[in-house]
TORSE-228235 format. One line per field, with one value per residue (C-alpha): residue number from 1; x, y, z; residue in one letter. Coordinates in Angstrom, 3 decimals. Layout:
resi <- NUM / ...
x <- X / ...
y <- Y / ...
z <- Z / ...
resn <- A / ...
***
This chain:
resi <- 1 / 2 / 3 / 4 / 5 / 6 / 7 / 8 / 9 / 10 / 11 / 12 / 13 / 14 / 15 / 16 / 17 / 18 / 19 / 20 / 21 / 22 / 23 / 24 / 25 / 26 / 27 / 28 / 29 / 30 / 31 / 32 / 33 / 34 / 35 / 36 / 37 / 38 / 39 / 40 / 41 / 42 / 43 / 44 / 45 / 46 / 47 / 48 / 49 / 50 / 51 / 52 / 53 / 54 / 55 / 56 / 57 / 58 / 59 / 60 / 61 / 62 / 63 / 64 / 65 / 66 / 67 / 68 / 69 / 70 / 71 / 72 / 73 / 74 / 75 / 76 / 77 / 78 / 79 / 80 / 81 / 82 / 83 / 84 / 85 / 86 / 87 / 88 / 89 / 90 / 91 / 92 / 93 / 94 / 95 / 96 / 97 / 98 / 99 / 100 / 101 / 102 / 103 / 104 / 105 / 106 / 107 / 108 / 109 / 110 / 111 / 112 / 113 / 114 / 115 / 116 / 117 / 118 / 119 / 120 / 121 / 122 / 123 / 124 / 125 / 126 / 127 / 128 / 129 / 130 / 131 / 132 / 133 / 134 / 135 / 136 / 137 / 138 / 139 / 140 / 141 / 142 / 143 / 144 / 145 / 146 / 147 / 148 / 149 / 150 / 151 / 152 / 153 / 154 / 155 / 156 / 157 / 158 / 159 / 160 / 161 / 162 / 163 / 164 / 165 / 166 / 167 / 168 / 169 / 170 / 171 / 172 / 173 / 174 / 175 / 176 / 177 / 178 / 179 / 180 / 181 / 182 / 183 / 184 / 185 / 186 / 187 / 188 / 189 / 190 / 191 / 192 / 193 / 194 / 195 / 196 / 197 / 198 / 199 / 200 / 201 / 202 / 203 / 204 / 205 / 206 / 207 / 208 / 209 / 210 / 211 / 212 / 213 / 214 / 215 / 216 / 217 / 218 / 219 / 220 / 221 / 222 / 223 / 224 / 225 / 226 / 227 / 228 / 229 / 230 / 231 / 232 / 233 / 234 / 235 / 236 / 237 / 238 / 239 / 240 / 241 / 242 / 243 / 244 / 245 / 246 / 247 / 248 / 249 / 250 / 251 / 252 / 253 / 254 / 255 / 256 / 257 / 258 / 259 / 260 / 261 / 262 / 263 / 264 / 265 / 266 / 267 / 268 / 269 / 270 / 271 / 272 / 273 / 274 / 275 / 276 / 277 / 278 / 279 / 280 / 281 / 282 / 283 / 284 / 285 / 286 / 287 / 288 / 289 / 290 / 291 / 292 / 293 / 294 / 295 / 296 / 297 / 298 / 299 / 300 / 301 / 302 / 303 / 304 / 305 / 306 / 307 / 308 / 309 / 310 / 311 / 312 / 313 / 314 / 315 / 316 / 317 / 318 / 319 / 320 / 321 / 322 / 323 / 324 / 325 / 326 / 327 / 328 / 329 / 330 / 331 / 332 / 333 / 334 / 335 / 336 / 337 / 338 / 339 / 340 / 341 / 342 / 343 / 344 / 345 / 346 / 347 / 348 / 349 / 350 / 351 / 352 / 353 / 354 / 355 / 356 / 357 / 358 / 359 / 360 / 361 / 362 / 363 / 364 / 365 / 366 / 367 / 368 / 369 / 370 / 371 / 372 / 373 / 374 / 375 / 376 / 377 / 378 / 379 / 380 / 381 / 382 / 383 / 384 / 385 / 386 / 387 / 388 / 389 / 390 / 391 / 392 / 393 / 394 / 395 / 396 / 397 / 398 / 399 / 400 / 401 / 402 / 403 / 404 / 405 / 406 / 407 / 408 / 409 / 410 / 411 / 412
x <- 0.056 / 1.451 / 0.547 / 2.058 / 2.528 / 4.655 / 5.959 / 5.972 / 6.472 / 7.722 / 6.588 / 3.260 / 4.248 / 4.220 / 7.341 / 5.864 / 2.435 / 3.900 / 5.806 / 2.805 / 0.700 / 3.203 / 3.773 / -0.148 / -0.345 / 2.182 / -0.002 / 1.845 / -0.037 / 1.311 / 1.119 / 2.230 / 3.392 / 3.626 / 3.098 / 1.227 / 2.040 / -0.275 / 1.761 / 5.273 / 5.486 / 7.484 / 5.057 / 2.491 / 3.248 / 5.400 / 5.421 / 3.706 / 5.837 / 6.755 / 10.220 / 12.226 / 13.630 / 15.619 / 18.467 / 21.221 / 21.757 / 21.991 / 25.589 / 26.711 / 29.916 / 29.538 / 26.778 / 28.927 / 30.336 / 26.725 / 25.867 / 28.559 / 27.868 / 24.360 / 24.838 / 24.320 / 21.382 / 17.991 / 16.166 / 18.568 / 17.218 / 19.955 / 20.930 / 23.506 / 23.572 / 27.004 / 26.984 / 29.969 / 27.705 / 29.714 / 26.587 / 26.326 / 30.063 / 30.266 / 27.433 / 28.952 / 32.103 / 30.456 / 28.418 / 31.530 / 33.213 / 30.291 / 30.259 / 32.198 / 31.330 / 31.951 / 29.370 / 26.826 / 27.311 / 27.144 / 23.932 / 22.107 / 21.023 / 20.176 / 17.819 / 16.388 / 15.508 / 14.044 / 11.958 / 10.455 / 9.597 / 7.921 / 5.853 / 4.467 / 3.802 / 1.786 / -0.233 / -0.873 / -1.940 / -4.186 / -6.203 / -7.296 / -10.830 / -10.620 / -7.732 / -9.723 / -9.533 / -5.927 / -5.149 / -2.447 / -1.525 / 0.834 / 1.320 / 5.053 / 7.196 / 8.346 / 11.690 / 11.467 / 14.273 / 14.498 / 18.088 / 21.019 / 22.527 / 19.362 / 19.032 / 22.486 / 21.604 / 18.448 / 19.938 / 22.813 / 20.383 / 18.301 / 21.475 / 22.130 / 18.503 / 18.227 / 21.599 / 20.083 / 16.985 / 14.527 / 11.846 / 12.553 / 11.809 / 13.841 / 11.325 / 11.573 / 9.321 / 6.447 / 6.488 / 6.653 / 3.448 / 1.759 / 2.171 / 1.304 / -0.647 / -1.514 / 2.017 / 2.503 / 6.114 / 8.891 / 10.527 / 12.600 / 12.072 / 12.174 / 12.952 / 9.901 / 10.310 / 7.351 / 7.690 / 7.255 / 3.837 / 2.320 / -0.227 / -1.802 / 0.380 / -2.089 / -5.161 / -2.752 / -2.114 / -5.537 / -6.746 / -3.844 / -4.652 / -8.163 / -7.252 / -4.709 / -7.205 / -9.858 / -7.289 / -6.528 / -3.415 / -3.552 / -2.474 / -1.035 / -0.733 / 2.189 / 5.770 / 8.456 / 10.446 / 12.714 / 13.228 / 13.770 / 16.904 / 17.969 / 19.530 / 20.566 / 17.011 / 14.484 / 11.908 / 9.628 / 8.904 / 7.922 / 5.628 / 4.929 / 1.796 / 2.602 / 5.101 / 4.536 / 6.145 / 7.246 / 9.031 / 10.445 / 10.652 / 11.076 / 12.252 / 10.711 / 10.248 / 11.930 / 14.161 / 13.581 / 14.976 / 18.688 / 17.427 / 15.342 / 18.185 / 20.682 / 18.602 / 19.353 / 23.278 / 23.224 / 24.360 / 22.442 / 23.926 / 20.722 / 20.195 / 16.960 / 16.458 / 13.795 / 11.650 / 8.722 / 5.502 / 2.392 / -0.906 / -3.437 / -6.966 / -8.456 / -11.788 / -9.714 / -5.962 / -5.122 / -1.912 / -2.140 / 1.677 / 3.731 / 6.584 / 9.978 / 11.216 / 14.863 / 16.083 / 13.871 / 14.096 / 10.446 / 7.952 / 4.409 / 2.085 / -1.538 / -3.630 / -7.186 / -8.654 / -5.319 / -2.082 / 1.095 / 4.119 / 7.306 / 10.887 / 14.200 / 16.409 / 17.867 / 20.282 / 19.767 / 18.885 / 15.435 / 14.515 / 10.814 / 10.315 / 9.196 / 11.612 / 9.235 / 12.200 / 13.121 / 9.356 / 9.341 / 10.517 / 7.756 / 4.986 / 5.982 / 5.348 / 2.228 / 0.799 / 1.426 / -0.944 / -3.468 / -5.567 / -5.721 / -2.007 / -1.707 / -4.196 / -2.283 / 0.131 / 3.584 / 4.297 / 7.722 / 8.753 / 11.861 / 13.041 / 15.584 / 18.617 / 21.381 / 24.944 / 25.021 / 21.556 / 20.518 / 18.254 / 19.043 / 16.989 / 18.296 / 18.963 / 20.677 / 23.843 / 24.023 / 20.146 / 18.535 / 15.021 / 15.503 / 15.379 / 15.631 / 13.782 / 14.759 / 17.103 / 15.051 / 15.581 / 13.099 / 11.900 / 10.133 / 6.878 / 8.399 / 10.120 / 7.657 / 6.046 / 9.310 / 10.954 / 7.934 / 8.030 / 11.785 / 11.295 / 8.514 / 10.870 / 13.790 / 11.500 / 10.301 / 13.804 / 12.649 / 14.640 / 14.471 / 13.027 / 16.393 / 19.662 / 19.840 / 23.491 / 23.428 / 21.099 / 22.884 / 23.063 / 26.626 / 27.841 / 29.830
y <- 0.012 / 3.330 / 7.063 / 10.233 / 13.565 / 16.766 / 16.231 / 13.383 / 14.691 / 11.634 / 12.868 / 14.237 / 16.145 / 20.010 / 20.303 / 17.925 / 19.270 / 22.723 / 21.877 / 20.649 / 23.669 / 25.985 / 23.646 / 23.374 / 27.248 / 27.346 / 24.867 / 21.592 / 18.298 / 16.891 / 13.447 / 13.195 / 9.561 / 8.794 / 5.932 / 6.662 / 10.336 / 11.023 / 8.348 / 8.825 / 12.419 / 14.816 / 17.418 / 15.460 / 16.167 / 19.218 / 21.963 / 24.121 / 27.154 / 29.324 / 30.730 / 33.529 / 33.613 / 30.429 / 32.017 / 29.989 / 26.475 / 23.288 / 23.058 / 25.664 / 25.796 / 23.667 / 21.418 / 18.148 / 18.890 / 19.270 / 15.827 / 14.082 / 15.811 / 14.668 / 11.255 / 9.472 / 11.776 / 9.941 / 13.087 / 15.162 / 17.275 / 16.056 / 12.436 / 11.171 / 7.330 / 6.119 / 4.328 / 3.213 / 3.327 / 5.088 / 7.410 / 8.657 / 8.836 / 10.996 / 13.149 / 13.636 / 14.588 / 17.255 / 18.453 / 19.037 / 20.524 / 23.187 / 23.906 / 27.307 / 30.860 / 31.536 / 29.102 / 30.520 / 33.980 / 32.526 / 30.834 / 33.658 / 35.872 / 32.838 / 31.372 / 34.739 / 35.415 / 31.790 / 31.972 / 35.457 / 34.634 / 31.385 / 33.050 / 35.632 / 32.687 / 31.013 / 34.068 / 34.181 / 30.437 / 30.949 / 33.650 / 30.845 / 29.558 / 26.342 / 27.500 / 29.500 / 27.005 / 25.890 / 28.110 / 30.553 / 32.975 / 36.005 / 36.229 / 36.109 / 33.690 / 33.909 / 32.435 / 32.144 / 31.713 / 31.061 / 30.581 / 32.991 / 30.335 / 30.233 / 34.137 / 34.438 / 32.201 / 34.109 / 37.434 / 36.464 / 35.303 / 38.487 / 40.534 / 38.310 / 38.655 / 42.315 / 42.734 / 40.994 / 43.182 / 40.843 / 42.804 / 41.605 / 42.627 / 41.829 / 41.370 / 41.058 / 38.683 / 41.389 / 42.252 / 38.684 / 37.940 / 41.115 / 39.743 / 36.183 / 36.335 / 32.642 / 31.387 / 29.008 / 27.946 / 29.345 / 32.257 / 35.288 / 37.040 / 36.184 / 37.380 / 38.169 / 37.478 / 39.556 / 38.244 / 34.511 / 32.785 / 29.358 / 27.032 / 23.646 / 21.618 / 18.615 / 21.170 / 22.884 / 19.544 / 18.267 / 21.858 / 21.624 / 18.137 / 19.215 / 22.126 / 20.309 / 17.511 / 20.128 / 21.678 / 18.562 / 17.187 / 13.389 / 11.390 / 7.967 / 6.092 / 3.804 / 3.292 / 4.260 / 1.051 / 2.243 / 4.736 / 4.393 / 6.439 / 7.165 / 10.033 / 11.846 / 12.101 / 10.136 / 8.644 / 7.040 / 6.594 / 3.033 / 1.778 / -1.990 / -1.622 / 1.045 / 2.894 / 6.644 / 8.588 / 12.032 / 15.180 / 16.013 / 14.192 / 15.916 / 13.955 / 15.481 / 12.340 / 13.947 / 11.313 / 8.850 / 11.082 / 9.773 / 6.105 / 7.272 / 9.555 / 6.634 / 4.917 / 7.708 / 7.714 / 10.617 / 10.976 / 13.133 / 13.871 / 13.594 / 11.830 / 11.287 / 13.535 / 11.978 / 14.318 / 13.950 / 15.785 / 15.468 / 17.017 / 17.751 / 18.210 / 21.658 / 23.471 / 26.708 / 27.038 / 28.966 / 30.324 / 32.668 / 32.995 / 30.087 / 29.629 / 27.866 / 27.236 / 27.523 / 25.828 / 22.750 / 22.888 / 22.441 / 24.221 / 24.935 / 25.955 / 26.837 / 25.541 / 25.280 / 22.786 / 21.852 / 22.664 / 21.010 / 20.392 / 19.338 / 18.752 / 16.657 / 15.698 / 12.227 / 11.170 / 7.477 / 6.285 / 5.052 / 3.861 / 4.834 / 3.403 / 5.902 / 6.425 / 7.825 / 9.090 / 11.575 / 12.650 / 13.112 / 16.891 / 17.477 / 15.682 / 17.778 / 20.960 / 19.481 / 18.773 / 22.288 / 23.748 / 20.696 / 18.000 / 14.427 / 14.431 / 10.673 / 9.608 / 11.269 / 9.266 / 10.469 / 11.138 / 10.494 / 11.566 / 11.988 / 15.300 / 15.171 / 16.862 / 18.179 / 18.356 / 22.302 / 23.247 / 24.347 / 22.314 / 20.620 / 22.110 / 21.609 / 19.385 / 15.984 / 16.212 / 14.511 / 14.312 / 17.248 / 16.631 / 15.194 / 17.470 / 17.178 / 19.084 / 17.710 / 18.463 / 21.058 / 19.602 / 20.917 / 23.602 / 21.633 / 23.362 / 26.807 / 26.298 / 24.142 / 26.988 / 28.707 / 25.392 / 24.481 / 27.870 / 27.479 / 24.023 / 25.155 / 28.207 / 25.857 / 23.399 / 26.499 / 27.896 / 31.007 / 33.320 / 31.965 / 34.170 / 33.908 / 32.602 / 28.800 / 28.103 / 27.616 / 24.733 / 22.697 / 18.978 / 18.588 / 21.623 / 19.686
z <- -0.073 / -1.066 / -0.337 / -1.222 / 0.738 / 0.395 / 3.710 / 6.234 / 9.990 / 12.270 / 15.778 / 16.984 / 20.143 / 20.304 / 17.934 / 15.321 / 15.347 / 15.154 / 12.280 / 10.535 / 11.344 / 9.553 / 6.601 / 6.308 / 6.339 / 3.609 / 1.459 / 2.061 / 2.124 / 5.480 / 7.249 / 10.803 / 11.811 / 15.547 / 17.886 / 21.221 / 21.301 / 24.325 / 26.452 / 25.335 / 24.302 / 26.604 / 25.799 / 27.883 / 31.656 / 30.848 / 33.312 / 30.567 / 31.042 / 28.051 / 29.375 / 27.976 / 31.486 / 30.611 / 28.795 / 30.426 / 28.769 / 30.983 / 29.987 / 32.423 / 34.578 / 37.628 / 36.492 / 36.339 / 39.729 / 41.228 / 39.464 / 41.105 / 44.551 / 44.293 / 43.128 / 46.355 / 47.159 / 46.259 / 46.352 / 44.325 / 41.445 / 39.004 / 38.681 / 35.958 / 36.006 / 34.956 / 31.620 / 29.359 / 26.233 / 23.389 / 22.773 / 26.167 / 26.851 / 23.666 / 24.802 / 28.196 / 26.812 / 24.431 / 27.569 / 29.658 / 26.644 / 26.595 / 30.268 / 29.887 / 30.496 / 26.691 / 25.644 / 28.196 / 26.751 / 23.230 / 24.150 / 25.906 / 23.049 / 21.039 / 23.545 / 24.296 / 20.639 / 20.149 / 23.202 / 22.586 / 19.211 / 20.168 / 22.858 / 20.385 / 17.887 / 20.721 / 21.091 / 17.289 / 17.428 / 20.344 / 18.506 / 16.234 / 16.875 / 18.713 / 20.915 / 23.360 / 26.329 / 26.207 / 29.237 / 27.621 / 30.267 / 30.107 / 33.827 / 34.158 / 36.269 / 39.874 / 40.800 / 44.516 / 46.933 / 50.840 / 51.394 / 50.602 / 48.301 / 46.003 / 46.403 / 44.868 / 41.894 / 41.379 / 41.483 / 39.312 / 36.698 / 37.094 / 36.254 / 32.981 / 32.044 / 32.638 / 30.703 / 27.614 / 27.767 / 29.454 / 31.797 / 35.394 / 38.967 / 42.133 / 45.012 / 48.635 / 50.574 / 51.178 / 47.405 / 46.342 / 48.434 / 47.312 / 43.623 / 44.376 / 47.717 / 47.714 / 47.965 / 51.099 / 50.256 / 52.556 / 50.865 / 51.524 / 48.087 / 44.346 / 40.696 / 38.650 / 34.956 / 33.461 / 29.919 / 30.764 / 30.013 / 30.520 / 28.901 / 29.465 / 27.065 / 26.755 / 26.031 / 23.524 / 21.793 / 21.669 / 20.186 / 17.644 / 16.589 / 16.075 / 14.088 / 11.921 / 11.068 / 10.093 / 7.940 / 5.972 / 7.812 / 8.186 / 11.405 / 11.171 / 14.505 / 13.615 / 13.907 / 11.369 / 10.517 / 7.665 / 4.861 / 1.210 / 0.118 / -3.529 / -5.372 / -2.163 / -1.146 / 1.166 / -1.312 / 1.237 / 4.776 / 5.754 / 8.438 / 9.053 / 6.657 / 4.191 / 2.213 / 2.102 / -0.642 / 0.231 / -0.996 / 2.551 / 5.881 / 9.237 / 12.177 / 15.192 / 17.629 / 20.534 / 22.428 / 19.673 / 16.735 / 17.129 / 16.416 / 13.371 / 12.059 / 12.330 / 9.783 / 7.541 / 8.346 / 10.633 / 14.194 / 16.658 / 19.927 / 22.177 / 25.418 / 27.196 / 30.324 / 32.528 / 34.439 / 36.936 / 37.415 / 39.536 / 38.304 / 41.023 / 40.010 / 41.611 / 40.797 / 40.601 / 40.928 / 44.252 / 42.575 / 39.529 / 38.551 / 37.558 / 40.008 / 40.409 / 43.794 / 43.207 / 46.488 / 45.826 / 41.972 / 41.899 / 39.428 / 40.214 / 37.244 / 37.608 / 34.747 / 33.820 / 36.498 / 38.001 / 39.367 / 38.064 / 40.104 / 38.469 / 38.503 / 38.565 / 35.643 / 35.418 / 32.743 / 33.005 / 29.565 / 28.562 / 31.869 / 32.215 / 35.822 / 38.367 / 41.395 / 44.002 / 46.045 / 43.245 / 43.228 / 46.964 / 46.817 / 44.275 / 46.391 / 49.476 / 47.724 / 46.071 / 49.514 / 50.702 / 48.106 / 47.535 / 49.032 / 47.674 / 46.417 / 47.768 / 45.198 / 42.206 / 40.211 / 39.326 / 35.757 / 34.112 / 30.666 / 28.676 / 27.388 / 24.518 / 25.737 / 23.654 / 24.909 / 24.435 / 25.501 / 22.064 / 19.726 / 16.694 / 13.726 / 10.214 / 7.356 / 7.532 / 5.491 / 2.278 / 2.177 / 0.647 / 1.828 / 5.432 / 8.437 / 12.215 / 14.762 / 18.373 / 21.336 / 23.073 / 26.513 / 29.151 / 26.613 / 24.090 / 24.936 / 24.844 / 21.537 / 19.840 / 17.627 / 16.581 / 15.752 / 13.561 / 11.804 / 11.282 / 9.845 / 7.338 / 6.235 / 5.614 / 3.443 / 1.532 / 1.141 / 2.605 / 4.949 / 8.542 / 11.408 / 13.045 / 12.173 / 11.744 / 11.870 / 15.884 / 15.458 / 12.709 / 13.636 / 12.743 / 14.545 / 17.179
resn <- M / S / E / S / Y / D / V / V / V / V / G / G / G / V / V / G / M / S / T / A / Y / Y / L / N / Q / A / G / A / R / V / L / I / V / D / R / A / R / Y / T / E / A / A / S / T / G / N / A / G / M / I / V / P / S / H / I / V / P / L / S / A / P / G / V / I / A / K / G / L / K / W / L / M / N / P / E / S / P / L / Y / I / K / P / S / A / K / P / A / F / M / K / W / L / W / L / F / Q / K / H / C / T / I / E / H / V / N / Y / S / I / P / I / L / R / D / L / S / L / L / S / R / D / L / F / S / E / I / C / R / T / P / G / F / E / Q / V / G / L / A / H / D / G / L / L / M / I / H / R / T / A / Y / A / E / K / D / N / L / E / L / A / D / L / A / E / G / T / G / L / E / I / Q / R / L / D / R / E / A / T / L / Q / L / E / P / H / L / R / S / E / L / T / G / S / V / Y / F / K / Q / D / S / S / I / H / P / E / L / F / M / K / A / M / E / A / H / L / V / A / S / G / V / V / F / E / D / A / E / V / K / S / F / T / V / G / S / S / Q / V / Q / S / V / N / T / A / T / K / K / V / K / T / N / H / V / V / L / A / A / G / T / W / T / P / A / L / A / S / K / L / G / A / S / I / A / V / Q / P / A / K / G / Y / S / I / T / V / P / V / E / K / P / S / L / R / I / P / C / I / L / T / D / D / K / V / T / M / T / P / M / P / G / C / I / R / F / G / G / T / L / A / L / S / G / L / D / D / S / V / D / E / R / R / A / S / P / I / R / R / Q / A / E / V / Y / C / D / G / V / D / A / V / K / T / W / A / G / F / R / P / A / S / P / D / G / L / P / F / I / G / S / I / P / K / L / S / N / A / L / V / A / T / G / H / G / M / M / G / V / T / L / G / P / V / T / G / K / L / V / S / Q / L / I / A / S / D / A / T / E / V / P / I / D / P / F / K / I / D / R / H
***
């Protein structure tokens, strides 16, 4: 059985669907192929924060040292499981290589511009009929501290953010509680990032799927088994039941993208970074402003009908087991704000982490019609729309909204 599309997008999370959205707007006939996107997608269970505040890449000075220090702490916010697998060793070497002040300074304006543009694209998308109930809110973000150590980190980030043109406020305890009077966590102050936003990721994804289907985008619940390649191009994307001819293919399958890219002879330096969240149903969230508790490395996001608490980052391969010890700090904060936390299951999902904290967006070398969109780490929701727009512009050979060179897949 054979079908034909202008573009096949492999991956149906926020990045994949955003890519299909802009391709469809450009007039392309698009197929999205994905397996179990609502159970495996990192977009599901995400903190739902749209964060121009996150201008410092994960690969920052001192991160490896913190990981080693926390190795024996079962509740630590960062866990790196030792592994001798070549792909992991290469990734860790590249990560350490980029843990420099020079790389941080290089990355800051890139991440700032991507996030601000993506935030504006979220606003544009959510003005479309059908997106009214997805919970997009432009209430900013509070980074809260209770210790001098966390305060130092927050204020240093505030200085960096202010220096790059972001709008921030440094608040003491009283001013923080005046802005968000329903905070119950211990605190001495905060930094308020005024340009951050939030959204309910699952509601956004469902609205996006409904919009895409109504616009003619086709969804195929299947696993890609292979590709047919000839004359320096991908000619078809093959599942267990059909061969789909295509003019372009976009690999946007998050953590599973490297395995797909390897079938096309490409090596993508992405490792799965497991995160946890707990979503507690409430009639009306008491909190208005999303918060990050810097001391505890726990996020709190009010969403329509719930509050989502999230945190931790574990580099432990594709181990999808839930270690409740690592979820303990998240549950403790949830219990401060909500009843019935014991009845709520812990969600775990994989974020595709690049070694330098920048996503991979661009063409696969030696294949003129195959592109990759992955490596967004904890910012997959934030950067979904802008990634989709960049991919659509690359396929159309248009000028891209921002320079694309920092995201090339062979940059390392």
